[in-house]
N, C-alpha and C positions, 0 to 999 in steps of 0.2 A: 805246417806249418809257420813257411815262411809266407802262404799270401794273409796269414792271416794276422805274422808281424806289420806284413808292409799296409795293412789297415789301420793299426791300430797306430804304425807313425804316423798316414795320415792321418786319423786324429788326434794325434799330440800337437804336429805341426798348428792344424785350425785351433785346439786350446790353446797356445803359445800364441799367437797371433787374436785369441780376442782376450788375452791376458795384457798383450799392447794395449789395447783396446782400452781396457780400466788404470793401466798407468799413464794412459799417456793424457797432458793434461796440456790446453791451448797454452801455445810459446809467440813470439814474433821470429821472425828470420833474425833480424839484425838489431840492436840496439841503437838506439841515433839520438845522438848530445839537442835536446831540447835549450836547456840556456848554461852559461857559464859567470861563474861571478869571481873574479873582474870578469869584466865580457871583453871576446876579443877586441883588440884593437884601443883598448879603452886605456886614458889614459889618469895615472892615480896618483894623488898629492904623496898620500906617506905608504912606504912597503906592504904588503897587507899581509896575512896571518898564513892565510889558507886560499885555494880555489874552487870550489864549489861548480862541483859536475850535478847537473842532471840530465840524466837518460829518460827516452819513451819505455824502456822497461828495465830491470835490475840488471843490470850490466858487473861481472864479475874483476874487478881492476887484477891489471896482470903489469904494466910497468911506467912512472912519470918520469920525466928527463924535462929537466929545466936547464935550458941556453941562456950564461948571463952575459951581460952589453961585451963586455970583453969576450968571449968565446969559448968562453970552458963548461962543460956539460957538465950537471951534476944529477944524479938517480933519486929520485926522493922515493924514502923510507917507509914516511907517517902518511900511510892512507886508509882514514877511514869509510863502511860504507855503512849505507844506512835506507835499503831496498834500493827504488833507481836512485838514489843521491848519490856521488861520490866525492870524499872528502882529501885535498892533499894540503901537507901541512908543507909550509914553506919555508927552506932555513930561515933563519934573522939575519939581519946588516947585510940586508941587500942595495946595491948599491944603484942608484939613480942612471937611469938610460929603459933602453928597450931589454927585456925579457921574451922568449922563448922556452911554450908548455908544450911540448909533445904530448899524449898519454897512447894508455891501450890500453883495451876493456874486451871480454871474451862476452858474447853476444849467448843467447839462450842454444843457437845449435852446435858452440863449437867455437865457431871462426874469430879468432880475434880481429878488430875493429880497432884502428888508428885514427886518430885526427891532433891537430893542435889547435893554439892559441896565441897572443903576442900581447902582453903589455909593458904598458914604458910606465917609468915611477920619474915622479918628477917633469921630465920631458924626453922624447923619445930621441932615440941616442942619431947619431951625424949617420954612424952608417948601420946598418942590423946588422947584430949576429952570426955565424956563419950557423946553419941548420942541418946537422951530421945528418947525413941518410944512409938509414940503418939497413938501406933494402940489398940484399947479398944474391945474387945468381945463384952462387953456389949449395946455398938454402934451399931453392927453389927446387934444384936440382937431384937437390938429396932427399929432399922430402917427397920430391914424385917419385922417382924411383924405390925408399923404401917403403912406399908404400902399391908400386905393381911389385915389387916380390911379397910381402904378403901375403897379397889379394892372390897368387900365385898359389901360395901355401893354404890360402882357404879353399880357395878351388880347386883347385887339382887336389893338394895332399888333403886338406879332407874331402871332398865330393869323390875323391879318387878309391878313401876307402870306404864311405858310404856304397860307391860301386860294389868294392869287391864284400862286404858285410849282407846286403841286400840281392846286391843280382848276382853275383858269381860263384862257384861253386870251388873251381878250382886250386890246389890246396901244393905248392904253393902259388899265388895268381901270381900271372906275368905280367909285368909292369909296375910290381910292389916295390923294386927300388927307385925307378923314379916320383911313386907317390910318393916315398918313406922321405926321397931329398926335396920333393917340393915340403913334405912338411916341417924337415929340418932347416929351407932355408927361411922358411915365415917363421920361424921361431925365428932365426938368428937377427932376423930384418926389423922386430917387433922394438928393442930397444934402441935398435939406429930410428926408427922410426916417433918412439918416443922423443927421444932427444931432437929431433931436426924440428914436431911441432914446439917444443918449448923454444928453439930460437927461433920458430915463424910467429909463436906467440910473445913474445918480449921487443919484436921486430931489431935480434941478435944477430953478426956477421957469426961466418963458421966457426971463425977463429974461439967466441964462447964457448963451443961445444961443452967446453971440459968443465966449465964453472956447477958449481951446486944451485943455483939459482934458475939456469935453462934445463936443469934434469927436473927439477921444483914445478917447472910450470909445465912441462911437455906432460908431468903425471896427474896433478890433481888441477890446476888453470883454467883447462879449457875439458869438453866434454870426449874431446879425441884421447885421450888419454884411459880415461875408464873404458873405451871401444876399446883402445890396442891391446888391456888388459884381459880384456872378454873374449877377442879373439884368437889372442898365446895362450889363453886355458882351454880355447876348442883346437886348436893343434897338438895340443898333448893328452888330450884326450882322445885323440883322433889316435894321436902313435900308440897310449893304450892299448885302446884298439884291436892295432897292427899286433902287438905283445902278445895281445891277450889269446890271440885266435881270430879272425875276421869272421869264420863261421861258428865261432863258439858264443852262447847266448850272450856273457860277457860281452863278449866282438860286439856283438850287433846292439847290445843297450849303447853300449859306448860311442861306436858310428854313430849310433843317432843320436846321441847328445851334442855327439862334436856338430852334429848339421844343425842340432836348433841352437845350438849357442853362437856359431859363426849368423843368422840371423839375430838373434838380439843384438848380438857385438852390431851389425851394419845399421840395426835400429836406433844403436844408442845415441849415435851424433849425426848431423851434418843435413844439409837442407830441407831435404826430402822427408825428415822422418823428424820436422818440429815444424812443417809446412804445417795451417788451418785448411780441413781439420785434423787435430792429429789421432780423432779416434778412426778413421781410414786410413791416411796416410802412415803413421807407425808400423801399421797393421801389414801396409802394401809393402814397403820397405823389408817388413822382417818375411816377407811371402815371395817376395821377387829373391831376398841371398839365398836365400833357400834353396827354392827351384833352380838359381842358375849355380850352386852350389851339385843340385844334382844331376843337370844333363850336364854341363860343360866341363865338369869334374870325370864323366862318365869317360870321356872321350877317349884321353893314354892307356888305359887300363885294355879300353874295348880295341883301341888298336893292337896294344902290345896281342890281348888274345886272337884279331884276326889271322894280325902276321902266327903262332903258333901254334894254328889251328888247334884238332882236337878233337875230339868225341862232344866235351863237353859245349864247344862253340854254338853248333844250331840250339838248345837247350837256354846256350846266353842269352841270345840273339829271340829268340820266342819274346823269352821274360823283360828283354827293354824295348821290346816295341808293344806290349801291351802297355807299359807302366808309364813310356815318356808323352804320348801325345794331353793325359794330364797335367803333367809336370810344364810340358811349352804352353800351357794352356792357360794357364795359372803364369805364369812367366811372363807375358802374351798380356793377359790381362790388369794384372799390378803393376804391368808397365805405362800399359795406354794411362791407367786412372793416374801415373804417378804423372807422366809426360802432360797429360791436360792438366793437371791441380801446379805445374812452377810454369811451364809454356803461357796457359793464359790465352794466343793470340798468336793466330796463323804464321804471320807475317815474324815474330820473333824469333822464330826458327830461321834464321836468315840473316837477321838485325842486329840479335844477342850472339856473345860467342859462347853464351848457357846450349843455346838454339843450335849451334853449330855444332860443338859436341856432339847433342844428344843427335844432329843429321846422321855425323860420324860414323855416331853408334847404332845408330837403325841401319847404315846402308851396311854394317858389319851383321851386324846380326841378321838381317833381310841375307846376306850369300849363307849366312849357317841354318837360316831355316828353308834356301832354297836343295842348299847338300841332307840337312836330315831326310826333306821328303824324297827325294832320291832312291837316299840309304832305305829307308822306311815304304815305303809302297815300288821301290825297282826291282834291288841287289837283296834285299835282304831274303825273300824269299828261293829266289835260286841259288844264298849260298845256304841257308838250313836244308834241300834239296840235295846241296853236294857239289855246286857248278864250281869247278877251280875257275872260271874267269871271272866270273863274277866275283869270290870270294877276294880276287885281287882284284877288281875293280871298288869291290868298298873297303878294303884298306887303303887305297890310295885315297878314297875318299874321306874317309873317317882322317885321314892322316892333312888335308885338304882346313879338316872341321876344327881344329887343332891350331892349322896356322893359323886361322881367322879367329879363333876364339883370345889368343894370346894376345893379335891385334886389339880387342874385345876390349881385353883386361888394360892393354895401354892406357883406349881413350878412358877409360873408364880412370883412371888418375887426376881425369885433366880438369874434373869435377869439382875438382879439392879449390882451386883458385876460381871459380867461373862460376860468380851471384845468378840461380834464376830470375829469368824477368819477373817473376813474383813478385820478389821481393824486390826487383828495382821501382816495380809501379808502388810498392808501397813507403819505398824510401828515395825516391827520384830524384832529391836536392843531394841524397846521399854523392851519389853516381854520378850523377848528368852533371850538372850546377853548384859552385862553389861560391858564398858570398865571404867579404872581409870588412871592414867599415873601416877606414882609416882619415885621418886627420893631424896638419898638422898648420902652427903658424896659420891659423884662422879659414885653411882649407881643409874639407872633409868632401867625402868620397861614398863608395861602395865600390867596391871593386868585386867580377866577379869573373868567372874562369871558366868557358862552358867546350865542353866536356871538360867536367876535374878529373880525365886520363889520362896516363903517355897518350902524346901522338900528335895531330892537329887541334890544338887550341884555338881559341878566341877569346882577348881579353874587353869586357866592357869595363865605364868608370861610369855611373849610375850616381843622379843624386848627387849633384855638384855642388859646392855650395864657397862662395868665400863670406865668411863675419856671418853664416847663419844665411845667407842669398844667394839666390841662383845667379849669376855670371855668365858671362862670354870669354873664356881662355882666350888668347892669344895660339896658341895648339898647347897639345895636349901629346904624350910624346910615352913609352910603356917601355920600361928594362923586362925580361925575365932571366934569369940565373942562378948556377946551381955551384957555393960556391968549394963547398964538400968535395965537389967531384973534376972540378974546375972547369966546367961548360957557363959558355956563356961571356957575356951577356950579352941577349940575343933581343934587338932592339927593331920597334915598329909603332910608325907614327898612327897614332889614334885621330879616325873622322866622327865628324857626328851626323847620328842615326835620324831620323824622321822623327821616334822619340823624346831626342833629346839625348838620348846618353852616349858614350864616345867608343867607337871598338875598334880596337886594333886585330885586323886578321894576319893570318899565313904563320904563326909560330909551330914550331914544331919540336914537341917536347920529346926526347929519344928517351929517358926514363923517369919514372913515380919520384914521391919522394918528396921531403920537402923545396919548394924553388924560393926564392926572393924576389916578388914583385916590387918594383920601383915607378909609383906615374910620379912623369915631370910634368907640373902645369906651369908653364909661361904665360903672367899674368897679366904683365908689362914688359917695356923690354927691357925695364930695370929689375927687377925678381920675376926669379919662378922659386915654386918651391915643389919639395916632391914627397910626395907622399912612402911610407916603406910599409911594407908590407907581409906576410909567407903563406900562399897556396900550399896545401897538399894535395899532390896528384897522387891519383892510385894507378897502377898498374893497369894495361892493357885488356886484359885475362879478367879485374875483379871486376 
């Protein structure tokens, strides 16, 4: 019965992967702003009633904040959406001066994307309003930590349950307390993850965790809420399998269902599952998650059985050794396909954060594979034959696998913050260069920051015009500051490049978020004009 059930489980896994092919539609990785009305940097004669944002694909609005000339921040409540167009209704009675609008939307893969624009009513303010930075390191730490614990619950808890039901005959099974503890920890982490996802979606600080808007956003605003609910369901089903008896018919079915649910949960959100072509990537993510659960999740109960020993040890090792090569093969092939789709070029492995995380994961997985090969080809047979020394060495080796596997789970959580090279290639301006157009007192220019991420940056001033005509200023200087954090201003002189642009190098931005840029153009000995705008700088890992 056991062998036939394993074949049935394999067929169910394949069927679920095929069903994901049918459910997967085409989707882009990130929505990109195509146009805005009023446009960024524009000066309007009268206060507009709405701001219209047009994106490259349908995006779900999360939050919009309007910063008034006096520095007061107001959250816009009246937000409409029709396809890829989002309409923000502005409050009435807007005063003259410069206003800053910041917005966040959720793209198809569930990741929140933020942006901003500046418009002035009547004339620009003499001093730009302070753009409040919504980034909070505590949110990122909490997001990673909750995700790590949830992954432990899924991989160790659900995977251990599947091992007890499908491989081991022990009653009570050794290691059951550890597996149950992992399930309960994962279940507790699920609501915490939803809360931190809400904070991340809205760009809200940790102090807003108690607000209803944050929890609503965490649950429903992005696909990560649905994914987390499915993960919690998988944990509950796995716990029910233990309560029903791992070796009972009901326990086996429940353990199998929990394993499949993990695959569905992981494949329902994230960069990889929404990468084109989805008819390949979504099933590949599903298979990768299921096989990872079956392999890594088996390590803790396998180690416990080795420590306890007993008559069932040879049977467990033989059965595990028969099925693990196929599991690892599917894991490796699906992972290779996803890596090719996401990374695209070999230099991206060391030129991007995503690639560096992937290399760290691959190094750890390679260590796991070496240990697994040692166990499978050199230690299992002597242990089955009753060699006590080989049993001790195998126990230590499995313990080392558990340590390395824990590091793999920790690294997996970092991908939540890193876009794949595929997404960067599809939307290079979103990650590399950001441009704004500024104008004041007859002076206009296109200001750009290279790259638009925290760290070393360069500011360029192009298409510098005086009354609509090119001219040679006496000097150009650039200030960058972050008044909400009391950082700056950092000042650099801009020098003229061969292509006619003015470049200011040597800036080092320590934080992401909104940075006020002031470009002071000395037109003559008696006249200078300062152009003011805002750059939305992203985190170095985004």
